[in-house]
C-alpha positions as CSV (number, residue, x, y, z in Angstrom):
1,X,169.0,102.4,104.7
2,X,166.2,102.5,102.7
3,X,165.0,106.8,103.2
4,X,161.6,105.6,104.9
5,X,163.4,103.5,107.6
6,X,165.6,107.1,108.1
7,X,163.3,108.9,108.6
8,X,161.3,106.5,111.3
9,X,164.1,106.0,112.8
10,X,164.5,110.2,113.3
11,X,161.3,110.7,114.7
12,X,162.2,107.4,117.2
13,X,165.0,109.9,117.9
14,X,162.5,112.8,118.2
15,X,160.0,111.6,120.6
16,X,162.8,110.5,123.0
17,X,164.1,113.8,123.1
18,X,160.9,115.1,123.9
19,X,160.1,112.0,126.5
20,X,163.7,113.6,128.3
21,X,162.7,117.3,128.2
22,X,158.8,116.3,129.4
23,X,160.7,114.5,132.5
24,X,163.5,116.4,133.0
25,X,162.0,117.1,136.2
26,X,162.1,112.8,137.5
27,X,160.0,111.0,139.0
28,X,158.4,112.7,141.5
29,X,157.6,115.4,138.9
30,X,156.1,113.3,136.7
31,X,154.3,111.2,138.9
32,X,152.3,114.1,140.1
33,X,151.6,115.2,136.7
34,X,148.8,113.5,134.2
35,X,149.9,115.7,131.2
36,X,153.0,114.2,131.1
37,X,152.3,111.4,131.7
38,X,149.5,111.3,128.6
39,X,152.7,113.4,126.7
40,X,154.9,110.4,127.3
41,X,152.4,107.3,127.0
42,X,151.8,109.2,122.9
43,X,155.4,109.6,122.6
44,X,155.6,105.9,123.8
45,X,153.0,104.9,121.1
46,X,154.8,107.1,118.5
47,X,158.0,105.3,119.3
48,X,156.6,102.2,118.7
49,X,154.4,102.8,115.9
50,X,157.3,104.2,113.8
51,X,159.6,101.0,115.1
52,X,156.5,98.7,114.1
53,X,157.7,99.8,110.5
54,X,160.7,99.7,110.3
55,X,161.7,96.9,107.6
56,X,163.6,93.6,108.8
57,X,167.1,94.2,108.3
58,X,167.0,97.8,110.0
59,X,165.4,96.1,112.9
60,X,168.3,93.6,113.2
61,X,171.1,96.7,112.7
62,X,169.5,98.2,116.3
63,X,170.6,95.7,118.8
64,X,168.7,97.9,121.6
65,X,165.9,97.6,119.8
66,X,163.8,94.5,121.0
67,X,162.2,92.4,118.4
68,X,157.9,93.0,119.0
69,X,159.0,94.7,122.2
70,X,158.1,98.8,120.9
71,X,155.1,97.7,118.9
72,X,153.9,95.5,121.3
73,X,154.1,98.1,123.8
74,X,151.7,100.7,121.8
75,X,149.2,97.8,121.3
76,X,149.4,97.9,125.6
77,X,149.5,101.8,125.5
78,X,147.0,102.6,122.6
79,X,144.6,99.4,122.8
80,X,145.0,98.2,126.7
81,X,145.4,101.9,128.2
82,X,144.0,101.1,132.2
83,X,146.8,98.8,132.2
84,X,149.3,101.6,131.4
85,X,151.7,101.0,134.9
86,X,153.9,104.0,135.5
87,X,156.7,102.5,136.5
88,X,157.1,100.2,133.7
89,X,156.8,103.5,132.2
90,X,159.6,105.4,134.2
91,X,161.8,102.1,133.7
92,X,161.2,102.1,129.8
93,X,162.3,105.5,130.0
94,X,165.2,105.6,132.8
95,X,166.5,101.9,131.1
96,X,165.4,102.0,127.9
97,X,164.9,104.9,125.5
98,X,168.9,106.1,126.0
99,X,170.6,102.8,124.6
100,X,167.9,102.6,122.0
101,X,168.9,107.0,120.8
102,X,171.9,105.5,121.4
103,X,171.5,102.5,118.9
104,X,169.3,104.1,116.3
105,X,172.3,107.2,116.3
106,X,175.3,104.5,115.3
107,X,173.1,102.9,113.2
108,X,172.0,106.0,111.0
109,X,175.8,107.1,111.2
110,X,177.6,103.4,109.5
111,X,174.6,103.6,107.2
112,X,175.5,107.2,105.9
113,X,178.9,106.3,105.8
114,X,178.0,103.6,103.9
115,X,175.8,105.8,101.4
116,X,179.0,107.9,101.1
């Protein structure tokens, strides 16, 4: 794996970890705290930007990274911010991010094993 992709994957995991910390108190706390919502939305934007810059080979190596989804979600969050649906944001946090973390970590481990 190329170093820029490795760095981007690490950035994605870092943002997912931030989201986990920010939302540790659960959905009700998230719904009541605009600052947390804004922080999570920014993290999701960074994830989308980093994912959109991955090479095709790296993108394909991570089955939990659906084609175009992170980048299209990032575009919605940044360019069509008035359409943000907190139910979808929360579903992404609960359903998609754990699988994405697992997929990225597996890909990084496999890549390290091949590079040895």
